[in-house]
N, C-alpha and C positions, 0 to 999 in steps of 0.2 A: 512526555512529548505531547504537545497540544496540536490539534489539527490546523489551527489558524493563528498561532502565536509562537514567537521565539522566546522561550523562557530563560531569564537570567537569574542565577542564584544571588541573593542579596545578603548584606551584612558586612561587618568589618573583618570577620574571620569566617572561613569556610571549612567545614569539618564533616567527618563521617567515620564509620567503623565497619568492620565485618561481623558485627553482632548477629545479623540474620543468618550468618554461616557458622555460628557457634564460636566466634572469636571476638568478644567485646573488648578484649585487651588491645586490640589492634587499632585503637583510635588514632586518626590522623587529622591534622589541622594546619591550615596555612593562612597567612594574611591575605585579604582580598585586594586585588588591584582595581580599586573602584575608579581610578582615573581612566584606565584603559577601558573598563567595562562601560563607563559613561560615554566615552568616545565612540565605541562600537555602536551603542544604542543610538547615539546621535546620527551616525552614518546610516544605519538601517532606516531610521525615520526619514532621512533625506531620500532614501530609495523608495519610500512609501510602503515599507514592510512593517507588519505589526510585531512588536516585541518589546521586551524590557523586564523590569522587576514586577512582582506581584505583591500587593499589600497583604498583611497578615490574614485578614478575613478571607481573601481569595485563596491563599495557601490552605487555610483550614477547610474551606468549602471543597477543595479538590483533594483533600486528604494528604497534603504535603506538609512536612515539618521543616523543610529547608536543608535537611541533611544531604550530603553528597552520597550518591549510590555507588555500587561497585563498578559501573561503567566509567566513572571518574577515578575511583580509588585504585583500581588495579594498575593502570599504567603509571599513575603517580607514585605508587608504592615503590616502583623500580626507578623511575626517572629522578625523583627527588633524593634518592640515596646517592646519586651521582651529581646532582645539581642542587645543592642546598641553597637556602635563602630566596626561594622563588616567591613571587606574589601571583595570585591565581585569579583568573576569570573563568567561571564555569557557566556554560549555557547548554540548553538542549537543542536538538534539531527540531524539526517541525514537519507536519504533513502538508505544508504549503507546496505548490508546484515545484518541480525540480529546478526550473529556471529561476525561481525565487531563492532557492537554497544556494545556487551558484552566486546570485547577487549578495546573499548573506556572506559568503566567503570573500567576495570582493570588498565588501564593507569592512570585514575584519582586517583584510590586508591593508586597506587605506589607513585605518586607525592605528594599526601596528607600525606602519611606516612613519606616520606623523609623530608617534611617541618617541622616536629616536633612540629606542632601547631594543635590546635583544628580546625577541618574542618567539616562543615555540608554540605551534598550533598542534594540538593532539586530537586526532580524529579517532574516536574510540567507539567500539561496538563489535559484536560477534559477526562472523560470516554466516554460512548456512547452519541452520539448526537441524538439518537432515542430511549431513555429509556422508554418513555411513550407518551401518546397522547397529552401532553402539548407542545411537541417539535415543533418549526417552521419548522423543517426539515422532519416532518413525523415520524411515529413510526413503529417499526417492532418487532416481538418477540425476535429476536436476540439481540436487544438493552439491554433489561432487563436481558437476559441470560448472556451476556458478563459481565455486571456490577456485577451480582451475582457471577459468576465464579471467577472474579478477586478479589472481596472483600473477598470471601471465602478463596482463596489462601493466601491473605495477612494476614487474621486473623490467619491462620494456620502457618504463618511464613515459608511457603513452596516456596522457590525461584524456585525450579524445576517446580512446578505446575504453577507458573506464566509464566515461559518460554514456557510451553507446551500448553498454551491456543490456541485453533484452529484458524488458520489464516483466514479461511472463516468466522468464527463466528465474529471475530473482524472487518473484512472488512464490513460485513453486518451491524454491530453495529455502524459504522461510528465514531470510537473513534479517539482521537488525542494524548493521553498521554502515550500510551503503550510503545513506543520506549524509552521514558525517563525512564520508569520502567525497561526496558531491561538493560540500562546503570547502573541503581541502582543495579540490580541483579549482573551485572558483577563486580561492585565495592565491593560487599559484598559476592561474590560467594565462597570465601575460608574461610568464617567465619560462625560459628553458630550464628543465628540471632533470636532475639525476636522482636515481633511487638505489636503495640497497635493501634487499629482503634478508632479514635476519633468520626468520623461522616461519614455518607453517606446520600445523598439526591439527588433528581432530580426534583426540583420544576418547572423548565421550560422544562422538558423533556430531559435535559442534565445532565448526571451523574457527581456528584462531590464527590470524596472520599478523606478523610484526614486521614493519618496514619503515625505512626513513626516506623522506622526500627532502631534497636540498635544492634550492634555487641555484642554478649553475651557469647562468648567463644573463645577458641584458634583457630588458623588457622587449617582448615581441607582440605582434598583433594578437588581440584576444581571439580565442577559438570561436569559430562560428559553427562548429559541428552541432547539429541538433541533438537534444537528449532523446534517447529511445523512450517512447511512450507506450508502445504496445508491441506484442510479439505474436507469432503464429502459434496455434494450438497443435496438439498432437494430431497427426494425420488420421488416427483411428477414432478421433472424437466426433462431435456433431458436425454435420455437413455445413460448410461455410459458403455464403454467397457474397457478392461484391458489397463494398461498404455502403454504397448508396442504394440499398435494397428497398423494395416497396414497403415491407413491414416497418423498417426503421423510419422511412419517410412518413408513414402514417403516424407513428409514435411522436416523431419530432414536430410535425404540424399540430398534433393534438396538444402537446405541451406549450408550444408557442401561443396557440389560441387561448389555452386555459390560464396560463400564468401571466400573459401580457394583456389579454382582453377579457378574462374571466368568462370565457365562452367554451361550452362543451360542443365539439364538432359532431356532426352527423356525417355518414358516408358521402352524402351528396355534396357536402361542403368541401370535401377533399378534391373533388373534380374541378371545382371553381378555383381552389388555391393553386393546384398543379394539374392542369389539363392533361399532361402527358402521363399521369400516374394511372397505370392500368390495374384496376382493383378486381378484374374479372375472376381470377382464380381464387382470391381470398374472400370475395363476396359470396361465393357459393360453398365455401368450406366452413365447417364448424369444428372447433377443437379447443382444448385448453391452451392457454398462452401465458408465458411469463415475460414481463418487461423488466430489464435490469438497467440501472443507471450507474455509471461510474464517473468519477471526477478525479483527474490527475492519477488515474490508475487504481483508485480506491472506490469501493462500493459506496454509492450514495442513496440507493433505494432499489428494492426489488419486490414486486408483488405479482402473483399470478393465480391462475385457476387450473385445477387438476383435470378438468373436463370442460366442455362448452357450457357457458351460462347465458350466452346471448345468441342472436340470430346468425352471426357470421364471425369469421376470424377478424374482419375489419373492426367490428364493434367490440370484439373481445380485446383487441389491441388498444382501442381508444379508452375503454374502461380501465384496463390494467396500467396503462401509461400514467393516467391521472393518479391512480392509487399508489403506484410506485413513487411518484413525486411528492404526494401529499400525505399518504396514510401509512407509510411504513413506520411502525412505532419505534424503530431503532434510530431514526434520524429526524432532525428538524425538517420541516417542509422545504422543498426546493424553491429558491427565489428566481424570479425572472432574469436577474442579472447573471445567474449561473448557467443559463442555457447555452451560451457559446462554448463553454468548456465541458459540457456534458457529452460523454460517450454512451450511446444507446445500443443495446442489443435486444433482440426479440427471439424468444424460443417458442416454436410451435410444437406442441407435444403430439407424438404419435399415440396409437392405441396401446393402452397398458395390457400386459399379459402376466398371468400368475407365474411365480417362481417357486419351484419346489426345493431348490438347493442353492446355496450361496455360490457354488461353482458356476452358476449361470449368470452371475453378475460381473460387470466390469465398469468401474466408476468413470473411466474415460469415455465409454461408449453408451452406457445405459444410465438413465435416472432411475430412482426407486420411489415407490410409494409403500408406506407401512400403515397397517390398520389394526386397531384393537378396540372393540366395544364402542364404535362411533368416533373414535379419535383417529385422525389421519395426519401423517407427516410425509412431505414430499421433498426430495432433494434432486436438483438438476445434475446432469452428468458434466464431466470435464471441468470441475471447479478447482481452483488453486488451493493446495493444501489438503485435498481429499484424494489420497493415493491408494487406498485399499477399500474393498467392499465392506470390511468391518467398520472403518471410519465412516463410510457413507451411511450404513445402517444405524450406527450410534447417533449420528447427527440427526437423521430423519426421525428416530425415536424420541430424541430430546425435543424436537420441534412439536411432536405430537403429544408429549407428556406421557409417553409409554416407558415404564420402569424397565430396568435391565432384566428383571426376573419375570416379566409378563410375556405371555405368548402373543405373537402378532403374525399377520399374513404379509407377504411381500409380493409386490408387482414390479415389473420393470417396464421401461418405455424408452424409445429413442426420441430425439428431438432434431428439428432442423433449426439451426441457429443462423440468424440474420444479423449482420453487423454493419 
């Protein structure tokens, strides 16, 4: 899955096997439906969506050999036993905005309708990877909650309800099939739909749901229900203030000036840009600050300081907002054109206190700092996918380069989160 591209498998024949699972004899192969694939690619191009085939050199650069993976092979193993003679189009989802994935589904539906042939759309992927205690990834309450909410919506044949599942819930559940379902909802969004759930289970702590969606009526007006983009955090987590908070306004003005005008703001500039912005409390306070940037619900950059390094929280936010956008080594620098879609949060750190026992930790409430011989690692509280104090400490140690068998000290801290 690419963050900004809808990948289509190419070639006259599409094949793969379960060799990575110890069964190389299970090779499967189908003729490609290049006519339908080309029609879908033309439709998404008309929508202005990036996607298509990749040349061999690009496949090699990304470590792809063109083989179908188990996400495609598992459903087809069963379906083609009952439906021989199929031709196949295989494509990945993408980390494009959910609204674009809906448009992908609509493009698939238009191309399928124009083909005048019977087309089955298979939306494949796991549900929660943390559905119960049997999961090798750990478990959390949100895992079972996500699977229950999704299967309930499918049973009700309620596409709008599927699209409105809370983003924070699905992130904590560690699912990987939801975006395929968004495309399916896009493809069926102008039709009345009936559904039948065949099965749901989570024998290894990973949710597997099997269901059929069938168009059951005439075309109806397309759904206008907005896709859920954010959700509320645990009430025991960091204190939340209104969306248009002062620290977030500082960070956003900073990025607007830096990315559009190549100018680094001073506190005095903020008063001219937004005279109603009351900086008083933050001008007199010194503290560590983390600035986090998200785009379409996915992290786009995060940089911070464990303690005060500038004269005030205002200047700390300015400094770290620019660093989060430009200097986070995990991401390409943020472009000015991305600013309208950026979600910004600012964490102001409280004073750290030593921890003598892990029982004093709670990853939803406290962040942690680990230290060993000048190496320091910090992890903020209430992060998606960090459900236990052991998870929290392990990640903080990895960030610090502290080996599992090395001793280290632990400190905890609270944060006030502004969004």
